C-alpha atoms as a printed R data frame, in Angstrom:
    type eleno elety resid chain resno       x      y       z
1   ATOM     1    CA   MET     A     1   0.000  0.000   0.000
2   ATOM     2    CA   LYS     A     2   2.874  2.377   0.817
3   ATOM     3    CA   THR     A     3   4.425  1.640  -2.576
4   ATOM     4    CA   ILE     A     4   1.210  2.533  -4.373
5   ATOM     5    CA   LEU     A     5   0.858  5.753  -2.381
6   ATOM     6    CA   LEU     A     6   4.479  6.701  -3.097
7   ATOM     7    CA   ALA     A     7   4.030  6.002  -6.814
8   ATOM     8    CA   ALA     A     8   0.872  8.142  -6.878
9   ATOM     9    CA   CYS     A     9   2.694 11.024  -5.183
10  ATOM    10    CA   LEU     A    10   5.610 10.819  -7.608
11  ATOM    11    CA   THR     A    11   3.206 10.789 -10.558
12  ATOM    12    CA   LEU     A    12   1.500 13.908  -9.232
13  ATOM    13    CA   VAL     A    13   4.832 15.710  -8.810
14  ATOM    14    CA   ALA     A    14   5.899 14.730 -12.345
15  ATOM    15    CA   ALA     A    15   2.590 15.969 -13.784
16  ATOM    16    CA   GLN     A    16   3.020 19.326 -12.055
17  ATOM    17    CA   ALA     A    17   6.556 19.637 -13.410
18  ATOM    18    CA   GLN     A    18   5.193 19.186 -16.939
19  ATOM    19    CA   ALA     A    19   2.660 22.015 -16.488
20  ATOM    20    CA   ILE     A    20   3.287 24.951 -18.796
21  ATOM    21    CA   SER     A    21   2.517 28.547 -17.885
22  ATOM    22    CA   ARG     A    22   0.056 30.578 -19.932
23  ATOM    23    CA   TYR     A    23   0.289 34.318 -20.534
24  ATOM    24    CA   ASP     A    24  -1.481 37.066 -22.468
25  ATOM    25    CA   PRO     A    25   1.390 38.870 -24.222
26  ATOM    26    CA   THR     A    26  -0.731 41.992 -24.748
27  ATOM    27    CA   HIS     A    27  -0.464 42.643 -21.002
28  ATOM    28    CA   LEU     A    28   3.355 42.393 -21.034
29  ATOM    29    CA   SER     A    29   6.078 44.432 -22.712
30  ATOM    30    CA   CYS     A    30   7.956 42.705 -25.531
31  ATOM    31    CA   GLY     A    31  11.043 42.469 -23.330
32  ATOM    32    CA   LYS     A    32   9.003 40.853 -20.549
33  ATOM    33    CA   VAL     A    33   7.486 38.332 -23.003
34  ATOM    34    CA   GLN     A    34  10.965 37.389 -24.244
35  ATOM    35    CA   SER     A    35  12.484 37.191 -20.752
36  ATOM    36    CA   THR     A    36   9.574 35.045 -19.515
37  ATOM    37    CA   ILE     A    37  10.126 32.582 -22.360
38  ATOM    38    CA   ALA     A    38  13.889 32.594 -21.713
39  ATOM    39    CA   ARG     A    39  13.386 31.969 -17.988
40  ATOM    40    CA   GLN     A    40  10.761 29.215 -18.304
41  ATOM    41    CA   GLY     A    41  11.984 27.584 -21.509
42  ATOM    42    CA   ALA     A    42   8.497 27.197 -22.982
43  ATOM    43    CA   VAL     A    43   5.203 29.016 -22.425
44  ATOM    44    CA   ILE     A    44   1.803 29.276 -24.042
45  ATOM    45    CA   LEU     A    45   0.875 32.742 -25.235
46  ATOM    46    CA   ARG     A    46  -2.827 33.394 -25.783
47  ATOM    47    CA   TYR     A    47  -4.312 36.588 -27.238
48  ATOM    48    CA   GLN     A    48  -7.251 37.824 -29.307
49  ATOM    49    CA   SER     A    49  -7.025 37.978 -33.100
50  ATOM    50    CA   LYS     A    50  -6.942 41.511 -34.530
51  ATOM    51    CA   ARG     A    51  -8.487 40.309 -37.822
52  ATOM    52    CA   VAL     A    52 -11.327 38.209 -36.391
53  ATOM    53    CA   PRO     A    53 -12.857 39.761 -33.240
54  ATOM    54    CA   GLY     A    54 -13.481 37.232 -30.480
55  ATOM    55    CA   LEU     A    55 -11.146 34.610 -31.981
56  ATOM    56    CA   PRO     A    56  -8.514 33.519 -29.457
57  ATOM    57    CA   LEU     A    57  -5.086 32.668 -30.874
58  ATOM    58    CA   TYR     A    58  -2.502 30.662 -28.978
59  ATOM    59    CA   ASP     A    59   0.653 28.650 -29.475
60  ATOM    60    CA   ARG     A    60   3.589 27.288 -27.545
61  ATOM    61    CA   TYR     A    61   6.674 29.512 -27.695
62  ATOM    62    CA   VAL     A    62  10.154 28.282 -26.810
63  ATOM    63    CA   GLN     A    63  13.546 29.557 -25.723
64  ATOM    64    CA   SER     A    64  15.645 27.108 -27.771
65  ATOM    65    CA   GLN     A    65  15.544 24.112 -30.101
66  ATOM    66    CA   GLN     A    66  15.824 21.726 -27.133
67  ATOM    67    CA   PHE     A    67  12.184 22.500 -26.263
68  ATOM    68    CA   CYS     A    68  10.979 21.279 -29.682
69  ATOM    69    CA   THR     A    69  10.018 17.652 -30.244
70  ATOM    70    CA   MET     A    70  11.783 15.367 -32.671
71  ATOM    71    CA   GLY     A    71  10.971 16.363 -36.236
72  ATOM    72    CA   GLU     A    72  10.285 20.004 -35.367
73  ATOM    73    CA   VAL     A    73  12.491 23.044 -35.854
74  ATOM    74    CA   ARG     A    74  12.501 26.325 -33.984
75  ATOM    75    CA   THR     A    75  11.122 29.089 -36.191
76  ATOM    76    CA   ARG     A    76  10.733 32.834 -35.784
77  ATOM    77    CA   ALA     A    77   7.248 34.054 -34.948
78  ATOM    78    CA   TYR     A    78   5.717 37.352 -33.877
79  ATOM    79    CA   VAL     A    79   3.099 38.090 -31.222
80  ATOM    80    CA   PRO     A    80   1.505 41.351 -30.138
81  ATOM    81    CA   SER     A    81   2.676 42.793 -26.845
82  ATOM    82    CA   ALA     A    82   1.735 45.794 -24.711
83  ATOM    83    CA   ASP     A    83   4.349 47.994 -26.402
84  ATOM    84    CA   THR     A    84   4.589 46.633 -29.973
85  ATOM    85    CA   LYS     A    85   2.460 44.915 -32.607
86  ATOM    86    CA   SER     A    86   5.225 42.438 -33.527
87  ATOM    87    CA   CYS     A    87   7.299 41.053 -30.690
88  ATOM    88    CA   PRO     A    88   9.823 38.501 -32.071
89  ATOM    89    CA   VAL     A    89   9.667 35.088 -30.396
90  ATOM    90    CA   TYR     A    90  10.209 31.453 -31.449
91  ATOM    91    CA   ASN     A    91   7.901 28.446 -31.737
92  ATOM    92    CA   CYS     A    92   8.307 24.883 -32.980
93  ATOM    93    CA   LYS     A    93   7.034 23.822 -36.398
94  ATOM    94    CA   ARG     A    94   7.390 20.820 -38.639
95  ATOM    95    CA   PRO     A    95   9.502 21.723 -41.694
96  ATOM    96    CA   ASP     A    96   7.746 22.064 -45.026
97  ATOM    97    CA   ASN     A    97   8.962 18.953 -46.862
98  ATOM    98    CA   GLU     A    98   6.972 19.821 -49.990
99  ATOM    99    CA   HIS     A    99   9.431 22.628 -50.784
100 ATOM   100    CA   PHE     A   100  12.305 20.160 -50.423
101 ATOM   101    CA   ARG     A   101  10.683 17.671 -52.809
102 ATOM   102    CA   HIS     A   102  10.014 20.233 -55.515
103 ATOM   103    CA   ARG     A   103  13.485 21.694 -55.297
104 ATOM   104    CA   PHE     A   104  15.682 18.607 -55.068
105 ATOM   105    CA   ILE     A   105  13.721 15.715 -56.509
106 ATOM   106    CA   ARG     A   106  13.085 15.907 -60.225
107 ATOM   107    CA   ARG     A   107  10.040 14.316 -61.686
108 ATOM   108    CA   HIS     A   108  10.417 12.659 -65.078
């Protein structure tokens, strides 16, 4: 019984460690958005679309490539912040392999 209780506690601690913080970048300066990502490694930024009122936009933004999963690359992205419309940050995306195929593989 003690083993089961210990395993349950360890699982709970591990689940909390995997939790990712969420922020609205429009309430933070661009520098604060960037420093928050740098400090935490990965965060979710959620904000309202400027083009479609009421549409929430969100993504996971990362400090470095090590926070991307296998098969993803860190790419430049921009989010609105309290002091600028385009705060440069990074997120993880799968590379566009279609471009590679058209450029390097010839069809006969």
